[in-house]
N, CA, C and O atoms as a Tinker XYZ file with bonds, in Angstrom:
   304  protein
     1  N    -73.052000  -12.348000    5.292000    73     2
     2  CA   -72.398000  -12.522000    6.570000    64     1     3
     3  C    -73.418000  -12.299000    7.672000    63     2     4     5
     4  O    -74.230000  -11.378000    7.584000    81     3
     5  N    -73.389000  -13.115000    8.692000    73     3     6
     6  CA   -74.378000  -13.030000    9.758000    64     5     7
     7  C    -73.663000  -12.917000   11.095000    63     6     8     9
     8  O    -72.755000  -13.698000   11.378000    81     7
     9  N    -74.060000  -11.955000   11.920000    73     7    10
    10  CA   -73.477000  -11.780000   13.239000    64     9    11
    11  C    -74.548000  -12.099000   14.267000    63    10    12    13
    12  O    -75.489000  -11.326000   14.448000    81    11
    13  N    -74.408000  -13.236000   14.941000    73    11    14
    14  CA   -75.425000  -13.636000   15.902000    64    13    15
    15  C    -75.308000  -12.852000   17.202000    63    14    16    17
    16  O    -76.266000  -12.805000   17.975000    81    15
    17  N    -74.157000  -12.234000   17.464000    73    15    18
    18  CA   -73.960000  -11.511000   18.707000    64    17    19
    19  C    -74.853000  -10.280000   18.803000    63    18    20    21
    20  O    -75.446000  -10.027000   19.852000    81    19
    21  N    -74.953000   -9.516000   17.728000    73    19    22
    22  CA   -75.741000   -8.292000   17.794000    64    21    23
    23  C    -76.977000   -8.344000   16.911000    63    22    24    25
    24  O    -77.729000   -7.372000   16.846000    81    23
    25  N    -77.196000   -9.449000   16.241000    73    23    26
    26  CA   -78.410000   -9.617000   15.471000    64    25    27
    27  C    -78.494000   -8.792000   14.210000    63    26    28    29
    28  O    -79.590000   -8.405000   13.805000    81    27
    29  N    -77.366000   -8.511000   13.575000    73    27    30
    30  CA   -77.374000   -7.753000   12.329000    64    29    31
    31  C    -77.089000   -8.707000   11.184000    63    30    32    33
    32  O    -76.181000   -9.534000   11.264000    81    31
    33  N    -77.860000   -8.589000   10.130000    73    31    34
    34  CA   -77.641000   -9.401000    8.947000    64    33    35
    35  C    -77.101000   -8.502000    7.847000    63    34    36    37
    36  O    -77.727000   -7.508000    7.480000    81    35
    37  N    -75.941000   -8.857000    7.329000    73    35    38
    38  CA   -75.331000   -8.068000    6.261000    64    37    39
    39  C    -75.381000   -8.896000    4.994000    63    38    40    41
    40  O    -74.832000   -9.997000    4.938000    81    39
    41  N    -76.038000   -8.367000    3.983000    73    39    42
    42  CA   -76.150000   -9.058000    2.703000    64    41    43
    43  C    -75.598000   -8.164000    1.613000    63    42    44    45
    44  O    -75.688000   -6.940000    1.706000    81    43
    45  N    -75.030000   -8.760000    0.589000    73    43    46
    46  CA   -74.508000   -7.995000   -0.534000    64    45    47
    47  C    -75.680000   -7.452000   -1.336000    63    46    48    49
    48  O    -76.589000   -8.192000   -1.711000    81    47
    49  N    -75.647000   -6.156000   -1.593000    73    47    50
    50  CA   -76.696000   -5.503000   -2.360000    64    49    51
    51  C    -76.098000   -5.080000   -3.691000    63    50    52    53
    52  O    -75.210000   -4.229000   -3.728000    81    51
    53  N    -76.569000   -5.655000   -4.768000    73    51    54
    54  CA   -75.997000   -5.383000   -6.082000    64    53    55
    55  C    -76.195000   -3.948000   -6.536000    63    54    56    57
    56  O    -75.432000   -3.466000   -7.373000    81    55
    57  N    -77.198000   -3.246000   -6.010000    73    55    58
    58  CA   -77.398000   -1.847000   -6.386000    64    57    59
    59  C    -76.254000   -0.964000   -5.908000    63    58    60    61
    60  O    -75.974000    0.069000   -6.517000    81    59
    61  N    -75.594000   -1.356000   -4.831000    73    59    62
    62  CA   -74.514000   -0.558000   -4.267000    64    61    63
    63  C    -73.141000   -1.137000   -4.578000    63    62    64    65
    64  O    -72.135000   -0.628000   -4.083000    81    63
    65  N    -73.080000   -2.168000   -5.372000    73    63    66
    66  CA   -71.814000   -2.805000   -5.736000    64    65    67
    67  C    -71.125000   -1.971000   -6.811000    63    66    68    69
    68  O    -71.767000   -1.574000   -7.784000    81    67
    69  N    -69.846000   -1.701000   -6.657000    73    67    70
    70  CA   -69.098000   -0.899000   -7.632000    64    69    71
    71  C    -68.944000   -1.611000   -8.965000    63    70    72    73
    72  O    -68.726000   -0.950000   -9.981000    81    71
    73  N    -69.048000   -2.920000   -9.000000    73    71    74
    74  CA   -68.900000   -3.657000  -10.251000    64    73    75
    75  C    -70.200000   -3.716000  -11.051000    63    74    76    77
    76  O    -70.234000   -4.298000  -12.135000    81    75
    77  N    -71.260000   -3.122000  -10.530000    73    75    78
    78  CA   -72.548000   -3.120000  -11.206000    64    77    79
    79  C    -72.434000   -2.336000  -12.514000    63    78    80    81
    80  O    -71.731000   -1.327000  -12.573000    81    79
    81  N    -73.114000   -2.792000  -13.551000    73    79    82
    82  CA   -72.999000   -2.128000  -14.849000    64    81    83
    83  C    -73.697000   -0.774000  -14.885000    63    82    84    85
    84  O    -73.421000    0.021000  -15.783000    81    83
    85  N    -74.571000   -0.489000  -13.964000    73    83    86
    86  CA   -75.223000    0.826000  -13.907000    64    85    87
    87  C    -74.459000    1.651000  -12.873000    63    86    88    89
    88  O    -74.801000    1.650000  -11.690000    81    87
    89  N    -73.430000    2.350000  -13.327000    73    87    90
    90  CA   -72.529000    3.030000  -12.387000    64    89    91
    91  C    -73.205000    4.171000  -11.644000    63    90    92    93
    92  O    -72.830000    4.459000  -10.507000    81    91
    93  N    -74.187000    4.829000  -12.243000    73    91    94
    94  CA   -74.842000    5.940000  -11.553000    64    93    95
    95  C    -75.617000    5.445000  -10.341000    63    94    96    97
    96  O    -75.663000    6.129000   -9.318000    81    95
    97  N    -76.222000    4.280000  -10.436000    73    95    98
    98  CA   -76.970000    3.729000   -9.308000    64    97    99
    99  C    -76.054000    3.027000   -8.316000    63    98   100   101
   100  O    -76.396000    2.903000   -7.140000    81    99
   101  N    -74.900000    2.569000   -8.772000    73    99   102
   102  CA   -74.026000    1.804000   -7.889000    64   101   103
   103  C    -73.370000    2.676000   -6.830000    63   102   104   105
   104  O    -72.907000    2.160000   -5.813000    81   103
   105  N    -73.321000    3.989000   -7.047000    73   103   106
   106  CA   -72.652000    4.868000   -6.101000    64   105   107
   107  C    -73.629000    5.554000   -5.154000    63   106   108   109
   108  O    -73.233000    6.451000   -4.409000    81   107
   109  N    -74.891000    5.153000   -5.170000    73   107   110
   110  CA   -75.870000    5.721000   -4.246000    64   109   111
   111  C    -75.522000    5.302000   -2.825000    63   110   112   113
   112  O    -74.972000    4.226000   -2.591000    81   111
   113  N    -75.854000    6.171000   -1.892000    73   111   114
   114  CA   -75.639000    5.843000   -0.491000    64   113   115
   115  C    -76.857000    5.096000    0.033000    63   114   116   117
   116  O    -77.938000    5.144000   -0.554000    81   115
   117  N    -76.658000    4.407000    1.149000    73   115   118
   118  CA   -77.776000    3.728000    1.789000    64   117   119
   119  C    -78.767000    4.763000    2.281000    63   118   120   121
   120  O    -78.376000    5.883000    2.607000    81   119
   121  N    -80.033000    4.414000    2.340000    73   119   122
   122  CA   -81.027000    5.350000    2.876000    64   121   123
   123  C    -80.662000    5.738000    4.305000    63   122   124   125
   124  O    -80.183000    4.889000    5.058000    81   123
   125  N    -80.872000    6.990000    4.703000    73   123   126
   126  CA   -80.471000    7.450000    6.041000    64   125   127
   127  C    -81.078000    6.643000    7.177000    63   126   128   129
   128  O    -80.415000    6.426000    8.191000    81   127
   129  N    -82.332000    6.190000    7.036000    73   127   130
   130  CA   -82.953000    5.431000    8.125000    64   129   131
   131  C    -82.255000    4.097000    8.343000    63   130   132   133
   132  O    -82.141000    3.648000    9.484000    81   131
   133  N    -81.788000    3.454000    7.285000    73   131   134
   134  CA   -81.068000    2.188000    7.424000    64   133   135
   135  C    -79.713000    2.434000    8.064000    63   134   136   137
   136  O    -79.297000    1.683000    8.947000    81   135
   137  N    -79.020000    3.479000    7.626000    73   135   138
   138  CA   -77.708000    3.795000    8.183000    64   137   139
   139  C    -77.813000    4.133000    9.666000    63   138   140   141
   140  O    -76.999000    3.663000   10.460000    81   139
   141  N    -78.796000    4.935000   10.051000    73   139   142
   142  CA   -78.911000    5.326000   11.450000    64   141   143
   143  C    -79.272000    4.132000   12.317000    63   142   144   145
   144  O    -78.811000    4.042000   13.455000    81   143
   145  N    -80.086000    3.210000   11.810000    73   143   146
   146  CA   -80.425000    2.019000   12.578000    64   145   147
   147  C    -79.186000    1.189000   12.830000    63   146   148   149
   148  O    -78.948000    0.742000   13.952000    81   147
   149  N    -78.392000    0.982000   11.787000    73   147   150
   150  CA   -77.186000    0.179000   11.926000    64   149   151
   151  C    -76.222000    0.836000   12.903000    63   150   152   153
   152  O    -75.661000    0.169000   13.771000    81   151
   153  N    -76.031000    2.142000   12.763000    73   151   154
   154  CA   -75.114000    2.843000   13.651000    64   153   155
   155  C    -75.640000    2.847000   15.083000    63   154   156   157
   156  O    -74.864000    2.700000   16.026000    81   155
   157  N    -76.938000    3.011000   15.252000    73   155   158
   158  CA   -77.517000    3.002000   16.589000    64   157   159
   159  C    -77.368000    1.632000   17.217000    63   158   160   161
   160  O    -77.090000    1.527000   18.412000    81   159
   161  N    -77.549000    0.581000   16.435000    73   159   162
   162  CA   -77.420000   -0.764000   16.955000    64   161   163
   163  C    -75.994000   -1.024000   17.421000    63   162   164   165
   164  O    -75.789000   -1.616000   18.481000    81   163
   165  N    -75.013000   -0.591000   16.645000    73   163   166
   166  CA   -73.618000   -0.762000   17.037000    64   165   167
   167  C    -73.327000    0.066000   18.283000    63   166   168   169
   168  O    -72.626000   -0.398000   19.182000    81   167
   169  N    -73.853000    1.278000   18.348000    73   167   170
   170  CA   -73.631000    2.137000   19.504000    64   169   171
   171  C    -74.242000    1.522000   20.752000    63   170   172   173
   172  O    -73.622000    1.547000   21.816000    81   171
   173  N    -75.429000    0.979000   20.646000    73   171   174
   174  CA   -76.082000    0.330000   21.783000    64   173   175
   175  C    -75.266000   -0.869000   22.232000    63   174   176   177
   176  O    -75.093000   -1.084000   23.432000    81   175
   177  N    -74.764000   -1.650000   21.293000    73   175   178
   178  CA   -73.952000   -2.816000   21.635000    64   177   179
   179  C    -72.665000   -2.395000   22.338000    63   178   180   181
   180  O    -72.262000   -3.023000   23.318000    81   179
   181  N    -72.020000   -1.348000   21.853000    73   179   182
   182  CA   -70.791000   -0.858000   22.484000    64   181   183
   183  C    -71.085000   -0.331000   23.886000    63   182   184   185
   184  O    -70.315000   -0.573000   24.816000    81   183
   185  N    -72.190000    0.385000   24.039000    73   183   186
   186  CA   -72.568000    0.909000   25.354000    64   185   187
   187  C    -72.892000   -0.227000   26.312000    63   186   188   189
   188  O    -72.521000   -0.178000   27.484000    81   187
   189  N    -73.583000   -1.247000   25.819000    73   187   190
   190  CA   -73.916000   -2.397000   26.661000    64   189   191
   191  C    -72.652000   -3.096000   27.130000    63   190   192   193
   192  O    -72.552000   -3.477000   28.296000    81   191
   193  N    -71.692000   -3.270000   26.241000    73   191   194
   194  CA   -70.438000   -3.928000   26.595000    64   193   195
   195  C    -69.677000   -3.106000   27.630000    63   194   196   197
   196  O    -69.135000   -3.658000   28.588000    81   195
   197  N    -69.634000   -1.793000   27.439000    73   195   198
   198  CA   -68.948000   -0.924000   28.400000    64   197   199
   199  C    -69.634000   -0.974000   29.763000    63   198   200   201
   200  O    -68.967000   -1.040000   30.795000    81   199
   201  N    -70.970000   -0.943000   29.766000    73   199   202
   202  CA   -71.710000   -1.014000   31.029000    64   201   203
   203  C    -71.488000   -2.355000   31.710000    63   202   204   205
   204  O    -71.372000   -2.423000   32.934000    81   203
   205  N    -71.428000   -3.414000   30.925000    73   203   206
   206  CA   -71.192000   -4.746000   31.475000    64   205   207
   207  C    -69.836000   -4.800000   32.180000    63   206   208   209
   208  O    -69.717000   -5.357000   33.271000    81   207
   209  N    -68.811000   -4.215000   31.544000    73   207   210
   210  CA   -67.479000   -4.171000   32.165000    64   209   211
   211  C    -67.510000   -3.383000   33.469000    63   210   212   213
   212  O    -66.935000   -3.813000   34.469000    81   211
   213  N    -68.178000   -2.234000   33.463000    73   211   214
   214  CA   -68.251000   -1.399000   34.663000    64   213   215
   215  C    -69.000000   -2.107000   35.784000    63   214   216   217
   216  O    -68.595000   -2.038000   36.945000    81   215
   217  N    -70.082000   -2.784000   35.443000    73   215   218
   218  CA   -70.854000   -3.518000   36.449000    64   217   219
   219  C    -70.009000   -4.629000   37.052000    63   218   220   221
   220  O    -70.019000   -4.828000   38.267000    81   219
   221  N    -69.275000   -5.354000   36.210000    73   219   222
   222  CA   -68.402000   -6.417000   36.719000    64   221   223
   223  C    -67.337000   -5.854000   37.650000    63   222   224   225
   224  O    -67.034000   -6.454000   38.681000    81   223
   225  N    -66.765000   -4.702000   37.293000    73   223   226
   226  CA   -65.768000   -4.063000   38.149000    64   225   227
   227  C    -66.387000   -3.650000   39.479000    63   226   228   229
   228  O    -65.796000   -3.873000   40.535000    81   227
   229  N    -67.576000   -3.047000   39.433000    73   227   230
   230  CA   -68.251000   -2.640000   40.663000    64   229   231
   231  C    -68.592000   -3.838000   41.543000    63   230   232   233
   232  O    -68.465000   -3.765000   42.766000    81   231
   233  N    -69.019000   -4.931000   40.935000    73   231   234
   234  CA   -69.320000   -6.136000   41.711000    64   233   235
   235  C    -68.065000   -6.661000   42.402000    63   234   236   237
   236  O    -68.124000   -7.127000   43.540000    81   235
   237  N    -66.939000   -6.584000   41.713000    73   235   238
   238  CA   -65.672000   -7.025000   42.297000    64   237   239
   239  C    -65.291000   -6.137000   43.478000    63   238   240   241
   240  O    -64.860000   -6.634000   44.518000    81   239
   241  N    -65.450000   -4.818000   43.318000    73   239   242
   242  CA   -65.131000   -3.877000   44.395000    64   241   243
   243  C    -66.034000   -4.117000   45.598000    63   242   244   245
   244  O    -65.561000   -4.127000   46.735000    81   243
   245  N    -67.326000   -4.308000   45.361000    73   243   246
   246  CA   -68.269000   -4.559000   46.452000    64   245   247
   247  C    -67.904000   -5.851000   47.174000    63   246   248   249
   248  O    -67.955000   -5.908000   48.403000    81   247
   249  N    -67.542000   -6.875000   46.433000    73   247   250
   250  CA   -67.150000   -8.147000   47.036000    64   249   251
   251  C    -65.905000   -7.976000   47.911000    63   250   252   253
   252  O    -65.833000   -8.530000   49.007000    81   251
   253  N    -64.925000   -7.206000   47.423000    73   251   254
   254  CA   -63.714000   -6.951000   48.211000    64   253   255
   255  C    -64.051000   -6.183000   49.481000    63   254   256   257
   256  O    -63.511000   -6.476000   50.548000    81   255
   257  N    -64.942000   -5.200000   49.370000    73   255   258
   258  CA   -65.341000   -4.420000   50.554000    64   257   259
   259  C    -66.089000   -5.299000   51.554000    63   258   260   261
   260  O    -65.920000   -5.145000   52.764000    81   259
   261  N    -66.909000   -6.214000   51.057000    73   259   262
   262  CA   -67.616000   -7.134000   51.952000    64   261   263
   263  C    -66.624000   -7.966000   52.758000    63   262   264   265
   264  O    -66.823000   -8.197000   53.951000    81   263
   265  N    -65.557000   -8.413000   52.101000    73   263   266
   266  CA   -64.533000   -9.192000   52.807000    64   265   267
   267  C    -63.813000   -8.329000   53.843000    63   266   268   269
   268  O    -63.503000   -8.803000   54.936000    81   267
   269  N    -63.544000   -7.066000   53.505000    73   267   270
   270  CA   -62.908000   -6.150000   54.455000    64   269   271
   271  C    -63.811000   -5.918000   55.663000    63   270   272   273
   272  O    -63.340000   -5.910000   56.801000    81   271
   273  N    -65.096000   -5.729000   55.422000    73   271   274
   274  CA   -66.052000   -5.511000   56.516000    64   273   275
   275  C    -66.126000   -6.746000   57.403000    63   274   276   277
   276  O    -66.144000   -6.638000   58.629000    81   275
   277  N    -66.170000   -7.920000   56.779000    73   275   278
   278  CA   -66.223000   -9.160000   57.555000    64   277   279
   279  C    -64.965000   -9.321000   58.402000    63   278   280   281
   280  O    -65.045000   -9.760000   59.549000    81   279
   281  N    -63.806000   -8.970000   57.849000    73   279   282
   282  CA   -62.551000   -9.078000   58.601000    64   281   283
   283  C    -62.545000   -8.110000   59.779000    63   282   284   285
   284  O    -62.079000   -8.464000   60.863000    81   283
   285  N    -63.053000   -6.894000   59.584000    73   283   286
   286  CA   -63.117000   -5.919000   60.677000    64   285   287
   287  C    -64.087000   -6.363000   61.766000    63   286   288   289
   288  O    -63.828000   -6.146000   62.949000    81   287
   289  N    -65.197000   -6.981000   61.382000    73   287   290
   290  CA   -66.166000   -7.464000   62.377000    64   289   291
   291  C    -65.569000   -8.584000   63.215000    63   290   292   293
   292  O    -65.842000   -8.686000   64.411000    81   291
   293  N    -64.759000   -9.419000   62.588000    73   291   294
   294  CA   -64.125000  -10.516000   63.332000    64   293   295
   295  C    -63.143000   -9.983000   64.368000    63   294   296   297
   296  O    -62.952000  -10.598000   65.418000    81   295
   297  N    -62.519000   -8.843000   64.078000    73   295   298
   298  CA   -61.561000   -8.249000   65.012000    64   297   299
   299  C    -62.248000   -7.626000   66.217000    63   298   300   301
   300  O    -61.623000   -7.467000   67.266000    81   299
   301  N    -63.513000   -7.273000   66.088000    73   299   302
   302  CA   -64.232000   -6.604000   67.183000    64   301   303
   303  C    -64.523000   -7.528000   68.303000    63   302   304
   304  O    -65.122000   -7.121000   69.299000    81   303
């Protein structure tokens, strides 16, 4: 499975597959460095999305304030 949005490639790894005939090796966890990279990448993506939403909201507020300022200047 490939996710082009965040650039993560997920491939089936037979060493970690439960149907593997070597059951002792099939239950090993992923190496910590791989897990932390994946989790960090997801966290960065979530933070970027949240920041993007906040920036869009702030831009909308600034635009509304600009219109209010322009309306007040016209009244002067």
